[in-house]
KOLVEXPA-471583 format. One line per 8 residues: number of its first residue (from 1); their letters; for each residue x, y, z of N, C-alpha, C. Coordinates in pm, whole numbers. Layout:
REM KOLVEXPA-471583
NUM = A = X Y Z X Y Z X Y Z ~ ...
This chain:
REM KOLVEXPA-471583
1 = MTRARATL = 12067 11439 19895 12076 11294 19880 11972 11227 19971 ~ 11898 11130 19918 11800 11060 19999 11869 10966 20096 ~ 11792 10924 20200 11850 10833 20298 11890 10701 20233 ~ 11808 10654 20136 11840 10528 20068 11970 10541 19990 ~ 11990 10655 19923 12112 10677 19848 12232 10686 19942 ~ 12214 10754 20054 12324 10767 20149 12364 10630 20204 ~ 12263 10547 20232 12291 10413 20282 12364 10331 20177 ~ 12318 10342 20051 12382 10268 19943 12526 10312 19925
9 = LALAAGFV = 12551 10443 19933 12687 10493 19919 12776 10441 20030 ~ 12723 10438 20153 12802 10388 20266 12836 10240 20247 ~ 12738 10163 20200 12763 10021 20175 12865 10003 20063 ~ 12852 10084 19957 12946 10074 19846 13086 10110 19891 ~ 13098 10216 19971 13229 10255 20022 13289 10145 20109 ~ 13205 10084 20192 13254 9974 20274 13296 9855 20191 ~ 13221 9829 20084 13254 9718 19995 13389 9741 19928 ~ 13410 9863 19877 13538 9895 19813 13652 9887 19913
17 = ATMVTTDP = 13630 9941 20032 13735 9937 20134 13769 9794 20172 ~ 13668 9707 20179 13692 9567 20212 13775 9499 20104 ~ 13742 9527 19976 13819 9467 19867 13965 9510 19873 ~ 13987 9638 19903 14123 9690 19905 14204 9630 20019 ~ 14142 9616 20137 14216 9571 20254 14235 9421 20257 ~ 14144 9345 20194 14153 9199 20200 14222 9138 20080 ~ 14234 9211 19971 14297 9159 19851 14421 9242 19821 ~ 14542 9190 19852 14663 9268 19830 14687 9302 19684
25 = VRASEPLI = 14641 9217 19593 14659 9245 19450 14577 9366 19410 ~ 14450 9368 19451 14364 9481 19418 14407 9606 19493 ~ 14463 9588 19611 14507 9704 19688 14617 9780 19616 ~ 14694 9711 19532 14803 9776 19460 14756 9840 19329 ~ 14633 9814 19288 14582 9872 19164 14554 10020 19183 ~ 14585 10103 19081 14562 10247 19097 14414 10285 19097 ~ 14328 10197 19042 14186 10231 19029 14101 10107 19046 ~ 13995 10118 19127 13893 10014 19141 13758 10083 19125
33 = ADVDHHLV = 13673 10030 19035 13543 10093 19009 13436 9988 18987 ~ 13312 10026 19016 13197 9938 18994 13072 10024 18985 ~ 12958 9960 18957 12830 10028 18946 12731 9957 19036 ~ 12633 10031 19091 12543 9972 19191 12453 9865 19132 ~ 12418 9872 19004 12348 9760 18941 12386 9756 18793 ~ 12400 9633 18743 12448 9612 18606 12333 9587 18509 ~ 12210 9582 18556 12095 9557 18470 11989 9663 18493 ~ 11945 9726 18385 11835 9822 18389 11717 9756 18318
41 = AVTAGFTG = 11608 9734 18391 11490 9668 18336 11392 9775 18288 ~ 11362 9773 18158 11270 9868 18098 11132 9803 18092 ~ 11040 9851 18173 10903 9801 18176 10809 9905 18117 ~ 10678 9873 18118 10580 9965 18060 10579 10100 18131 ~ 10605 10101 18261 10603 10226 18336 10740 10285 18362 ~ 10839 10247 18282 10976 10294 18304 10986 10444 18278 ~ 11038 10518 18376 11053 10664 18365 11199 10707 18373 ~ 11291 10614 18356 11432 10645 18371 11484 10597 18505
49 = TELLVFGS = 11614 10595 18520 11674 10551 18645 11807 10621 18665 ~ 11861 10609 18785 11988 10670 18819 12087 10562 18859 ~ 12203 10563 18794 12310 10470 18826 12410 10536 18919 ~ 12467 10458 19008 12572 10507 19096 12702 10435 19062 ~ 12796 10508 19004 12930 10455 18976 13020 10497 19092 ~ 13091 10401 19150 13172 10431 19268 13303 10352 19262 ~ 13396 10389 19349 13522 10317 19354 13625 10389 19438 ~ 13751 10349 19420 13861 10410 19495 13982 10425 19404
57 = VQGAGEVV = 14071 10518 19440 14192 10543 19363 14312 10547 19455 ~ 14428 10525 19398 14554 10536 19470 14620 10669 19434 ~ 14642 10755 19531 14711 10880 19507 14622 10987 19446 ~ 14687 11095 19402 14615 11208 19345 14578 11178 19200 ~ 14511 11274 19138 14471 11257 19000 14323 11284 18982 ~ 14281 11289 18857 14141 11313 18823 14076 11183 18776 ~ 13950 11164 18817 13871 11048 18773 13782 11091 18658 ~ 13779 11012 18552 13694 11038 18436 13610 10914 18410
65 = IVVHGPKE = 13479 10933 18396 13386 10823 18368 13320 10850 18234 ~ 13330 10753 18142 13270 10765 18009 13169 10651 17991 ~ 13043 10687 17969 12937 10588 17948 12891 10599 17802 ~ 12891 10487 17730 12845 10493 17591 12791 10358 17547 ~ 12710 10362 17441 12654 10242 17381 12503 10245 17380 ~ 12440 10147 17318 12497 10053 17221 12522 10121 17086 ~ 12598 10055 16999 12630 10114 16870 12512 10101 16774 ~ 12494 10202 16690 12387 10200 16592 12430 10272 16465
73 = EIAVRRKD = 12354 10249 16359 12379 10317 16231 12272 10422 16210 ~ 12313 10544 16177 12220 10655 16163 12248 10729 16033 ~ 12142 10761 15959 12153 10842 15838 12106 10984 15871 ~ 12191 11081 15843 12159 11222 15867 12131 11287 15732 ~ 12013 11349 15719 11972 11409 15592 11958 11561 15607 ~ 11995 11629 15502 11979 11774 15500 11858 11810 15415 ~ 11770 11893 15471 11651 11937 15399 11677 12072 15333 ~ 11635 12084 15208 11644 12210 15135 11506 12247 15084
81 = RVAGIWIN = 11486 12377 15068 11357 12426 15019 11361 12431 14866 ~ 11275 12353 14804 11267 12346 14659 11124 12376 14618 ~ 11108 12484 14541 10975 12526 14494 10877 12540 14610 ~ 10927 12594 14721 10841 12619 14836 10815 12498 14923 ~ 10878 12384 14891 10856 12261 14968 10989 12213 15025 ~ 10989 12176 15154 11110 12123 15217 11122 11974 15185 ~ 11230 11936 15118 11251 11795 15083 11393 11755 15123 ~ 11412 11622 15142 11544 11570 15177 11635 11575 15056
89 = QESVSFEG = 11757 11625 15080 11855 11631 14972 11974 11541 15007 ~ 12088 11598 15032 12209 11521 15060 12197 11450 15194 ~ 12257 11331 15205 12255 11255 15330 12389 11185 15349 ~ 12422 11159 15476 12543 11086 15513 12505 10982 15617 ~ 12551 10858 15599 12524 10750 15694 12646 10729 15783 ~ 12621 10719 15913 12728 10699 16010 12710 10564 16078 ~ 12821 10493 16099 12820 10365 16169 12896 10378 16301 ~ 12864 10289 16394 12933 10290 16523 12897 10409 16609
97 = VPAFYHVA = 12776 10461 16592 12732 10577 16669 12677 10529 16804 ~ 12732 10575 16917 12675 10534 17046 12536 10593 17064 ~ 12440 10508 17098 12304 10556 17119 12294 10647 17241 ~ 12382 10626 17339 12384 10708 17461 12529 10742 17492 ~ 12550 10865 17542 12687 10909 17570 12686 11009 17685 ~ 12772 10983 17784 12780 11071 17901 12921 11065 17958 ~ 12973 11181 17997 13105 11191 18059 13092 11265 18190 ~ 13158 11214 18294 13164 11281 18425 13308 11279 18473
105 = TTAFGPID = 13348 11381 18548 13487 11390 18593 13497 11470 18721 ~ 13607 11448 18793 13636 11529 18911 13700 11661 18874 ~ 13749 11673 18751 13819 11795 18707 13721 11910 18692 ~ 13759 12027 18741 13676 12147 18726 13711 12225 18599 ~ 13826 12197 18541 13867 12260 18416 13891 12155 18310 ~ 13971 12189 18209 14004 12091 18105 14075 11969 18164 ~ 14045 11853 18108 14109 11730 18154 14253 11726 18104 ~ 14346 11694 18193 14489 11699 18164 14532 11577 18083
113 = LPGSALRR = 14491 11576 17956 14530 11468 17865 14558 11528 17727 ~ 14653 11472 17653 14676 11519 17515 14556 11486 17426 ~ 14549 11555 17313 14437 11535 17222 14424 11392 17175 ~ 14537 11324 17155 14532 11185 17108 14464 11094 17210 ~ 14490 11117 17340 14427 11036 17444 14279 11070 17457 ~ 14243 11198 17443 14102 11237 17448 14024 11171 17335 ~ 14085 11165 17216 14017 11101 17103 14012 10949 17121 ~ 14118 10890 17174 14122 10745 17192 14013 10699 17289
121 = HQIGVDNL = 13994 10773 17397 13892 10738 17495 13759 10809 17469 ~ 13752 10887 17363 13630 10959 17324 13574 11041 17440 ~ 13659 11128 17494 13620 11214 17606 13578 11349 17549 ~ 13449 11379 17557 13395 11502 17500 13331 11475 17366 ~ 13217 11542 17340 13144 11516 17215 13227 11550 17092 ~ 13322 11642 17104 13406 11677 16990 13504 11565 16955 ~ 13521 11469 17044 13616 11360 17022 13548 11227 16992 ~ 13417 11229 16968 13347 11107 16929 13388 11068 16788
129 = RFRTAEAE = 13403 10939 16765 13446 10889 16635 13331 10815 16568 ~ 13289 10865 16452 13186 10800 16373 13247 10752 16242 ~ 13208 10633 16199 13256 10580 16071 13156 10614 15961 ~ 13208 10651 15845 13124 10677 15729 13172 10591 15613 ~ 13083 10575 15514 13125 10506 15392 13234 10587 15324 ~ 13325 10518 15257 13440 10585 15195 13395 10693 15098 ~ 13288 10667 15023 13241 10764 14924 13181 10888 14991 ~ 13135 10873 15117 13071 10985 15185 13169 11062 15272
137 = DGPGSVLF = 13288 11005 15295 13384 11068 15384 13443 11192 15318 ~ 13452 11299 15393 13506 11423 15340 13475 11538 15432 ~ 13518 11659 15395 13493 11775 15482 13345 11797 15511 ~ 13259 11767 15411 13117 11789 15432 13056 11697 15536 ~ 13115 11578 15554 13059 11484 15651 13074 11534 15794 ~ 13171 11624 15819 13190 11680 15953 13066 11758 15995 ~ 13008 11834 15902 12887 11911 15933 12771 11819 15968 ~ 12761 11706 15897 12654 11610 15926 12677 11545 16062
145 = AQALVRNK = 12804 11516 16096 12834 11459 16227 12799 11557 16338 ~ 12827 11683 16318 12792 11784 16417 12640 11794 16434 ~ 12567 11783 16324 12421 11784 16332 12369 11663 16407 ~ 12431 11548 16384 12393 11426 16457 12409 11444 16607 ~ 12523 11501 16648 12549 11523 16791 12446 11620 16849 ~ 12415 11727 16776 12315 11823 16825 12180 11756 16846 ~ 12140 11671 16752 12012 11602 16766 12012 11510 16888 ~ 12123 11440 16911 12134 11351 17027 12128 11431 17157
153 = INIGHYSA = 12188 11549 17159 12182 11633 17278 12039 11680 17302 ~ 11969 11716 17195 11833 11768 17208 11736 11665 17265 ~ 11756 11537 17233 11665 11434 17285 11714 11375 17417 ~ 11826 11426 17469 11873 11384 17601 11959 11259 17602 ~ 12005 11214 17485 12090 11094 17481 12238 11126 17493 ~ 12277 11250 17464 12416 11295 17480 12419 11410 17579 ~ 12531 11424 17649 12552 11536 17741 12660 11627 17683 ~ 12623 11753 17660 12720 11849 17607 12822 11889 17713
161 = QFGRVERR = 12778 11892 17840 12865 11931 17950 12902 11807 18032 ~ 13019 11810 18093 13062 11700 18178 12981 11699 18307 ~ 12945 11578 18352 12885 11561 18484 12993 11562 18592 ~ 12949 11552 18716 13042 11561 18828 13072 11424 18888 ~ 13198 11405 18923 13242 11292 19004 13291 11349 19136 ~ 13234 11303 19246 13269 11355 19378 13376 11267 19442 ~ 13475 11331 19502 13576 11259 19580 13534 11261 19726 ~ 13549 11146 19793 13512 11133 19933 13632 11078 20011
169 = GGRLFRSA = 13679 11155 20107 13787 11107 20194 13919 11084 20124 ~ 13941 11149 20012 14069 11137 19944 14075 11023 19845 ~ 14031 10903 19883 14045 10786 19795 13915 10747 19725 ~ 13803 10761 19793 13676 10714 19738 13616 10818 19643 ~ 13541 10770 19545 13470 10860 19453 13334 10801 19419 ~ 13245 10886 19372 13111 10845 19331 13060 10941 19225 ~ 12968 10891 19141 12903 10975 19042 12766 10917 19011 ~ 12663 11002 19016 12527 10960 18982 12502 10993 18835
177 = ILIPANVP = 12460 10893 18758 12439 10909 18615 12293 10877 18583 ~ 12225 10972 18520 12084 10956 18487 12069 10883 18353 ~ 11995 10773 18355 11961 10701 18233 11817 10739 18198 ~ 11793 10813 18089 11658 10860 18058 11566 10747 18015 ~ 11437 10777 18013 11337 10675 17984 11339 10629 17838 ~ 11390 10713 17748 11382 10682 17605 11509 10621 17548 ~ 11598 10567 17634 11720 10505 17582 11687 10370 17519 ~ 11759 10332 17414 11735 10201 17353 11793 10089 17437
185 = VGTYTIET = 11740 9969 17416 11793 9852 17486 11925 9811 17421 ~ 12005 9736 17498 12132 9690 17445 12239 9688 17553 ~ 12363 9667 17511 12477 9661 17602 12550 9794 17602 ~ 12569 9849 17720 12639 9976 17739 12775 9947 17806 ~ 12866 10043 17795 12999 10031 17854 13026 10150 17943 ~ 13072 10123 18065 13113 10228 18158 13265 10218 18172 ~ 13336 10315 18117 13482 10318 18123 13525 10421 18227 ~ 13596 10377 18330 13644 10465 18436 13795 10477 18425
193 = LLVQNGQV = 13844 10602 18424 13986 10629 18405 14041 10709 18522 ~ 14168 10687 18553 14241 10769 18649 14353 10840 18573 ~ 14351 10973 18577 14446 11055 18502 14542 11122 18600 ~ 14671 11100 18577 14776 11162 18658 14887 11213 18567 ~ 14924 11339 18585 15037 11398 18511 15024 11380 18360 ~ 14904 11403 18309 14882 11397 18166 14877 11259 18106 ~ 14861 11155 18190 14855 11018 18141 14742 10942 18209 ~ 14690 10841 18139 14593 10749 18197 14672 10639 18268
201 = VGAQTTPL = 14668 10639 18401 14746 10542 18479 14661 10425 18528 ~ 14530 10436 18514 14441 10328 18556 14313 10333 18475 ~ 14262 10217 18437 14138 10210 18358 14063 10083 18392 ~ 13932 10094 18395 13848 9977 18421 13719 9992 18342 ~ 13678 9884 18277 13557 9883 18196 13452 9793 18261 ~ 13332 9848 18276 13222 9776 18341 13103 9770 18246 ~ 13043 9653 18223 12928 9645 18134 12798 9685 18204 ~ 12705 9736 18125 12572 9770 18172 12472 9720 18069
209 = FVNKEGFG = 12369 9648 18114 12271 9591 18023 12135 9658 18044 ~ 12077 9706 17935 11944 9766 17937 11852 9674 17858 ~ 11757 9610 17927 11670 9511 17864 11524 9543 17889 ~ 11440 9508 17793 11296 9519 17811 11247 9398 17890 ~ 11149 9420 17979 11090 9312 18057 10939 9330 18062 ~ 10869 9220 18094 10724 9225 18103 10658 9196 17969 ~ 10525 9226 17959 10449 9198 17838 10502 9276 17719 ~ 10543 9400 17744 10598 9481 17636 10721 9418 17575
217 = AQVFRMAH = 10803 9352 17659 10923 9286 17608 10886 9168 17518 ~ 10780 9094 17555 10736 8981 17472 10689 9029 17335 ~ 10614 9139 17333 10568 9194 17206 10686 9242 17124 ~ 10782 9306 17190 10902 9357 17122 10980 9242 17058 ~ 11001 9135 17134 11077 9021 17081 11003 8953 16967 ~ 10871 8941 16980 10794 8878 16873 10800 8961 16745 ~ 10793 9094 16759 10797 9181 16642 10930 9171 16569 ~ 11039 9145 16642 11171 9141 16580 11212 9000 16538
225 = LHALLYGI = 11172 8899 16614 11214 8762 16584 11115 8690 16493 ~ 10987 8726 16501 10883 8660 16421 10798 8768 16355 ~ 10860 8842 16266 10793 8958 16206 10666 8917 16130 ~ 10671 8804 16057 10556 8762 15979 10438 8728 16070 ~ 10464 8647 16173 10357 8611 16266 10303 8734 16338 ~ 10392 8826 16373 10349 8949 16440 10257 9030 16349 ~ 10293 9039 16220 10210 9114 16126 10074 9050 16107 ~ 10071 8915 16096 9943 8845 16081 9856 8865 16205
233 = AAILIAAV = 9917 8853 16324 9841 8872 16448 9786 9014 16457 ~ 9865 9113 16417 9818 9252 16422 9700 9273 16330 ~ 9704 9211 16209 9593 9225 16114 9468 9158 16169 ~ 9483 9038 16227 9368 8967 16283 9305 9044 16398 ~ 9389 9098 16486 9337 9175 16600 9262 9298 16550 ~ 9317 9366 16449 9251 9484 16394 9118 9447 16330 ~ 9115 9333 16259 8991 9290 16195 8884 9255 16297 ~ 8923 9181 16402 8828 9145 16507 8777 9269 16579
241 = AGFVANWV = 8868 9363 16608 8826 9486 16676 8728 9564 16590 ~ 8752 9569 16458 8660 9639 16369 8524 9571 16363 ~ 8525 9437 16360 8398 9363 16357 8318 9386 16485 ~ 8385 9380 16601 8316 9402 16728 8261 9543 16737 ~ 8340 9642 16694 8293 9780 16699 8172 9799 16610 ~ 8174 9739 16490 8061 9750 16399 7936 9684 16458 ~ 7955 9568 16522 7842 9497 16583 7781 9579 16697 ~ 7866 9643 16778 7817 9726 16889 7737 9843 16837
249 = FRKL = 7785 9910 16732 7713 10026 16677 7579 9985 16617 ~ 7572 9864 16560 7445 9817 16505 7342 9793 16614 ~ 7389 9752 16734 7298 9724 16845 7249 9851 16913 ~ 7323 9960 16897 7284 10085 16965 7167 10152 16895
């Protein structure tokens, strides 16, 4: 751990301890959680960042942190070889697919929750819920959903294995979560759970915003909000660049 991270953790622990000791209402809550920053600014030189989720718990139990979002629609296509050429055949469209998904926990083994609770909180890639069109829903769509998850894992947007949540001094906990450089912008959700005796006894949801900033953000917004003007500007810039290049070659 770097000195800056250690200092931040100490400040966070002090902040949580202050909230617990000065606010009797919060002191009685089984779980208090927060994140070191709620805004991730994506600039031209963005290479990813690390979030620190921290907090405190009352009593024993396991802490589970689930990070997911934003929701998107994805079409998964199966390619078949026809006459020596690979072409797209059957496809299934999924809605409500989290663009990013990560789970961390203090548990070293299986999380002590029934299957219904694991599915409700979407803990583990096998418990992610994707919506499909009624006509596409069926046993075959499960294979497409599994392929979708594999693709997300391959590009680093999903974690197949649980990350670690560290307990400090019995009550405090922390977890470092890596946000890769290629994540999409949007609103993310950090859900922190306290599990005791096979039940979720405490839960807290914290928002996280990933936004583009700088000149790249202006171009991005123009392309999405003013598509026609963006297209005209792109054509004009290309035409001017071609004219200038042609003029330079004529002078050489």
